[in-house]
C-alpha positions in Angstrom: 1.6 13.5 9.1 3.4 14.4 12.2 5.9 16.7 10.5 3.2 19.2 9.6 2.1 19.7 13.1 4.9 22.1 13.9 3.6 24.4 11.2 0.2 24.8 12.6 -0.5 27.7 14.9 -2.9 25.7 17.1 -2.2 21.9 16.8 -4.6 19.8 18.8 -3.1 16.4 18.1 -2.5 14.7 21.5 1.1 13.9 22.5 0.1 10.5 23.7 -2.6 8.4 22.2 -4.9 7.1 25.0 -8.1 5.1 24.5 -10.1 8.2 25.6 -8.6 10.2 22.8 -9.6 7.4 20.4 -13.1 7.8 21.6 -12.8 11.6 21.1 -11.7 11.0 17.5 -14.7 8.7 16.9 -17.0 11.4 18.3 -15.8 13.6 15.4 -17.2 11.2 12.8 -19.5 12.8 10.3 -21.5 11.7 7.2 -18.5 12.4 5.0 -16.2 10.2 7.1 -18.8 7.4 7.2 -19.4 7.5 3.5 -15.7 7.2 2.6 -15.3 4.4 5.2 -18.3 2.6 3.6 -16.7 2.7 0.1 -13.3 1.5 1.4 -15.0 -1.4 3.4 -17.0 -2.2 0.2 -13.7 -2.3 -1.7 -12.3 -4.7 0.8 -15.3 -7.0 0.3 -14.9 -6.8 -3.5 -11.2 -7.7 -3.1 -12.0 -10.6 -0.8 -14.8 -11.8 -3.2 -12.6 -11.8 -6.3 -9.7 -13.6 -4.6 -12.1 -16.1 -3.0 -14.4 -17.0 -5.9 -12.2 -16.3 -9.0 -8.9 -18.0 -10.1 -6.7 -15.0 -9.3 -4.3 -16.7 -6.9 -1.0 -17.6 -8.7 -2.5 -16.7 -12.1 0.0 -14.0 -13.0 3.4 -15.7 -13.2 3.1 -18.7 -15.6 5.1 -18.4 -18.9 2.9 -16.9 -21.6 0.3 -15.6 -19.1 -1.7 -12.8 -20.8 -2.1 -10.7 -17.7 1.5 -11.1 -16.3 2.7 -7.7 -17.6 -0.5 -6.0 -16.4 -0.2 -7.3 -12.9 3.5 -6.3 -12.8 2.7 -2.8 -13.8 0.0 -2.5 -11.2 2.3 -3.8 -8.5 5.2 -1.5 -9.6 2.9 1.5 -9.3 2.9 0.8 -5.6 6.6 1.3 -5.2 8.1 4.5 -3.8 8.3 6.2 -7.2 4.7 5.3 -8.0 3.3 6.4 -4.6 5.2 9.7 -4.8 3.8 10.4 -8.3 0.2 9.6 -7.2 0.4 11.8 -4.1 2.1 14.6 -6.0 -0.6 14.5 -8.7 -3.4 14.3 -6.2 -2.0 17.3 -4.3 -1.7 19.3 -7.5 -5.3 18.6 -8.5 -6.5 19.6 -5.0 -4.4 22.8 -5.2 -5.7 23.8 -8.7 -9.3 22.9 -7.8 -9.2 25.4 -4.9 -7.6 28.3 -6.8 -3.9 29.0 -7.1 -3.4 31.1 -4.0 -0.1 31.4 -2.1 -1.8 30.1 1.1 -3.2 27.1 -0.7 0.3 26.3 -2.2 1.9 26.4 1.3 -0.8 24.1 2.9 -0.7 21.7 -0.1 3.1 21.4 0.2 2.8 20.7 3.9 0.2 18.0 3.2 2.3 16.5 0.5 5.4 16.2 2.7 3.5 15.1 5.7 1.5 12.5 3.8 4.6 11.0 2.1 6.5 10.8 5.4 3.5 9.2 7.1 3.4 6.5 4.4 7.1 6.0 4.7 6.8 5.6 8.5 4.1 2.9 8.3 6.0 1.1 5.5 9.1 1.0 7.7 7.2 -0.2 10.7 5.6 -2.9 8.6 8.7 -4.0 6.8 11.3 -3.8 9.6 9.3 -4.7 12.7 5.9 -6.3 12.1 6.9 -8.7 9.2 10.1 -9.9 10.9 8.2 -10.5 14.1 5.6 -12.7 12.3 8.3 -14.2 10.1 6.0 -15.7 7.4 8.0 -16.7 4.3 6.8 -15.5 0.9 4.7 -18.0 -1.1 7.0 -17.3 -4.1 10.0 -18.6 -2.1 8.0 -21.6 -0.8 7.4 -22.5 -4.4 11.1 -22.3 -5.2 11.9 -24.3 -2.1 9.4 -27.0 -3.1 11.3 -27.3 -6.3 14.5 -27.7 -4.3 16.0 -24.5 -5.8 16.5 -22.6 -2.5 16.7 -23.4 1.2 14.2 -21.3 3.2 16.1 -21.7 6.4 19.3 -20.5 4.8 17.5 -17.7 3.0 15.9 -16.1 6.1 18.4 -17.1 8.8 21.8 -16.9 7.1 21.0 -13.7 5.2 19.7 -10.9 7.4 19.3 -8.2 4.9 17.3 -8.1 1.6 20.3 -7.4 -0.7 22.1 -10.5 0.5 18.9 -12.5 0.0 18.6 -11.2 -3.5 22.2 -12.3 -4.2 21.6 -15.7 -2.8 18.3 -16.4 -4.7 19.8 -15.0 -7.9 22.9 -17.2 -7.6 20.7 -20.3 -7.0 18.5 -19.6 -10.0 21.4 -18.9 -12.3 22.7 -22.4 -11.9 22.2 -24.5 -15.1 20.1 -27.2 -13.4 17.8 -24.5 -11.9 16.9 -22.9 -15.2 15.0 -26.0 -16.3 13.0 -26.0 -13.1 11.8 -22.5 -13.6 11.3 -22.6 -17.3 7.5 -22.5 -16.8 7.7 -19.1 -14.9 7.7 -15.8 -16.7 11.3 -14.3 -16.5 10.0 -10.8 -15.6 7.9 -12.2 -12.8 10.9 -14.4 -11.7 13.0 -11.2 -11.5 10.3 -9.7 -9.4 10.4 -12.7 -7.0 14.2 -12.3 -6.7 13.7 -8.6 -5.8 10.9 -9.1 -3.3 12.9 -10.9 -0.5 11.3 -9.6 2.6 8.8 -11.6 4.7 5.2 -12.0 3.6 2.6 -11.0 6.3 1.1 -8.4 5.9 1.3 -7.1 2.4 3.0 -3.7 2.5 2.0 -2.8 -1.0 -1.6 -3.4 -0.2 -1.5 -1.6 3.2 0.0 1.5 1.6 -2.5 1.4 -1.3 -5.5 1.3 1.0 -4.0 4.1 3.2 -3.6 6.1 0.0 -7.1 5.2 -1.1 -8.7 6.2 2.2 -7.0 9.5 2.4 -7.1 10.6 -1.2 -10.7 9.4 -1.7 -11.7 11.6 1.2 -9.7 14.5 -0.2 -11.4 14.2 -3.6 -14.8 13.9 -2.0 -14.2 17.2 -0.2 -13.3 19.1 -3.3 -15.7 21.9 -4.2 -15.9 20.6 -7.8 -18.2 17.7 -7.6 -17.3 16.7 -11.1 -13.9 15.4 -9.7 -15.6 13.0 -7.3 -14.9 10.2 -9.8 -11.2 10.4 -8.7 -12.3 8.9 -5.4 -13.6 5.8 -7.1 -10.5 5.6 -9.3 -8.0 5.5 -6.4 -10.2 2.9 -4.6 -10.2 0.8 -7.8 -6.4 1.1 -8.0 -6.1 -0.2 -4.4 -8.3 -3.2 -5.2 -6.1 -4.0 -8.3 -3.0 -3.6 -6.1 -4.2 -6.3 -3.7 -5.1 -8.6 -6.6 -1.7 -8.1 -8.3 0.2 -9.2 -5.2 -1.8 -12.4 -5.0 -1.7 -13.0 -8.8 2.1 -12.6 -9.0 2.5 -15.2 -6.2 4.4 -12.9 -3.8 1.6 -12.8 -1.2 -1.1 -15.1 0.1 -4.7 -13.9 0.2 -4.3 -13.6 4.0 -1.4 -11.2 3.6 -3.5 -9.0 1.3 -6.5 -9.1 3.5 -4.6 -8.0 6.6 -2.8 -5.3 4.6 -6.1 -3.9 3.3 -7.8 -3.9 6.6 -4.8 -2.3 8.4 -4.5 0.3 5.6 -8.2 1.2 6.0 -7.9 1.5 9.8 -4.7 3.6 9.6 -6.2 5.8 6.9 -9.4 6.3 8.8 -7.6 7.3 12.0 -5.6 9.9 10.0 -8.9 11.3 8.6 -10.4 11.6 12.1 -7.5 13.8 13.3 -9.0 16.6 11.1 -5.7 17.7 9.6 -6.9 17.2 6.0 -9.6 19.8 6.5 -7.1 22.0 8.4 -4.3 21.9 5.8 -6.1 21.6 2.5 -9.5 23.2 3.1 -8.7 25.6 5.9 -11.4 24.4 8.2 -10.9 24.6 12.0 
């Protein structure tokens, strides 16, 4: 939420993040911080348990699968449009819950802009730097390569950007001999595979979902209307479903999702410890 710092009269966020400042942040932990962290870590354990002990992996792309459309809709809710709508709606709820004052509107707008830019920043860092550095191919493309439909080396080394990869995969799958080899895969999911042409580790959808869940669960928990606390559990439940959808659709491995979830929780918790949520939305120093 770096862009909102300029609007604060007395920002105290350090210019450089040293280990001693991390210790300072940790010293600011309170019962509310710990409670939200507990629920997010519990959600990670639930996510891990479902993927480990239930047949979720690769369950959402076979032709005629009953949950294919459901998993696709959950996954699509984690795209830019879905995230913007979730953050916008959450900010509006927070604004209305505190009374429609001019000051509240200004601070809510700053929170909205800062939060969206922060999510975008971590998405770019993940997609353009971390994933290419780790260079793990998506399991969906490994499946297509095993069926001799695409060449993984050509996909990732001859096509440097996502759009060219989409063109390459689309052309390969449109060949007459290829259609028979993918006849057992739901066409909508196959289209999703063609669109998702980045690297695999970690899952960006899952990371952003858990950052969202950590921040918004905390925001809803701080609302004066305790009747709205259920929204905290709703956003956490959505984050769990997001992780499950990425595994079910075959575009990420369980490891991708686990790393994405843990990194999302860690990033979200650090953002909470800065104290800017209280400062912007609840006017606490």
